C-alpha positions in Angstrom: -15.0 10.6 5.3 -13.6 8.3 2.0 -11.9 4.7 2.4 -10.0 4.0 -0.1 -9.3 0.0 -0.7 -6.1 -1.6 -2.5 -5.7 -4.8 -4.0 -9.0 -6.0 -3.1 -10.0 -9.5 -3.3 -13.0 -11.4 -1.8 -10.8 -11.8 1.4 -8.8 -8.7 2.6 -7.4 -6.1 1.1 -3.6 -5.1 0.8 -4.0 -1.6 2.0 -6.9 0.1 2.9 -6.8 4.0 3.6 -8.9 6.2 5.5 -8.1 10.2 6.9 -4.6 9.6 6.1 -3.9 6.6 7.4 -2.7 3.2 5.4 -3.3 0.4 7.2 -1.5 -2.6 5.5 -2.5 -6.2 5.8 0.0 -8.7 7.8 3.0 -9.1 5.5 4.7 -12.9 5.3 7.7 -14.8 3.2 8.6 -18.5 2.7 12.2 -17.8 2.4 14.1 -19.9 4.8 15.7 -18.2 7.5 14.1 -15.6 9.7 16.5 -12.2 8.2 15.3 -13.3 4.7 12.2 -13.6 5.6 12.6 -10.1 7.5 14.2 -8.8 4.2 11.6 -10.0 1.8 8.6 -8.7 4.3 10.5 -5.0 4.2 11.0 -5.2 1.4 6.7 -6.1 0.5 6.0 -3.4 3.2 8.1 -0.3 1.6 6.3 -1.5 -1.9 2.6 -1.2 -0.6 3.6 2.2 1.2 4.6 3.6 -2.3 1.3 2.4 -3.8 -0.4 4.1 -0.8 1.6 7.6 -0.9 3.7 6.4 2.0 7.2 4.9 2.8 9.1 4.0 5.6 9.7 7.1 7.2 6.1 7.9 7.9 5.4 4.2 9.9 3.6 5.3 12.8 3.0 1.5 14.4 4.3 -2.2 13.4 3.2 -5.0 14.9 5.9 -7.9 14.6 5.0 -11.7 15.1 7.5 -14.5 15.3 6.7 -18.0 15.4 9.3 -18.4 18.1 11.1 -15.7 20.6 14.4 -17.1 20.2 14.4 -15.4 16.9 13.8 -11.8 18.2 17.5 -10.8 17.9 17.9 -12.2 14.3 14.5 -10.3 13.2 16.1 -7.3 15.1 19.3 -7.2 13.1 17.1 -6.6 9.6 15.0 -4.8 11.3 17.6 -2.4 13.0 19.1 -1.9 9.5 16.2 -0.7 7.8 14.6 1.6 9.8 15.7 5.1 9.1 17.2 6.9 12.2 15.1 9.1 13.9 11.9 8.0 12.6 11.5 4.7 14.4 7.9 3.8 15.0 6.2 2.4 17.4 6.5 -0.9 17.8 5.3 -4.0 19.7 6.8 -8.0 19.0 5.0 -10.8 20.0 5.1 -15.1 19.9 2.5 -16.1 18.0 1.7 -19.1 16.1 1.3 -18.1 12.3 -0.9 -19.2 9.9 1.4 -21.7 7.4 4.3 -24.0 9.7 7.1 -21.8 7.0 6.4 -18.8 8.6 8.7 -17.2 11.1 8.3 -13.5 10.6 4.5 -11.6 10.6 4.8 -7.5 10.3 1.3 -5.4 10.3 1.8 -2.2 9.3 0.3 1.4 9.9 1.7 4.3 8.7 0.7 8.2 7.2 -0.4 8.5 4.1 -1.4 11.0 1.2 
């Protein structure tokens, strides 16, 4: 079976497609607040899904990492307004130290694609 890599660099690809599934690399933002970071991340996710031949109604799974679980409600307010009704994916959210101190949210999305 074919594996397609999109926006590939030395370290990683932003999208890897295989067998009708698109795997996105983790998305982050440097915006100052959790809500702004979440909005930026979701816009990046939508852009990558389009490049992969998919959209937010086809998301299968989303893993969300927060630098501080105290930000869970703020992130969820943006997520809940963004996810299409009836298309909520499987989702997990946990707390983790992220790659840089400015990062408050990271999302890793897997979606069905053409």
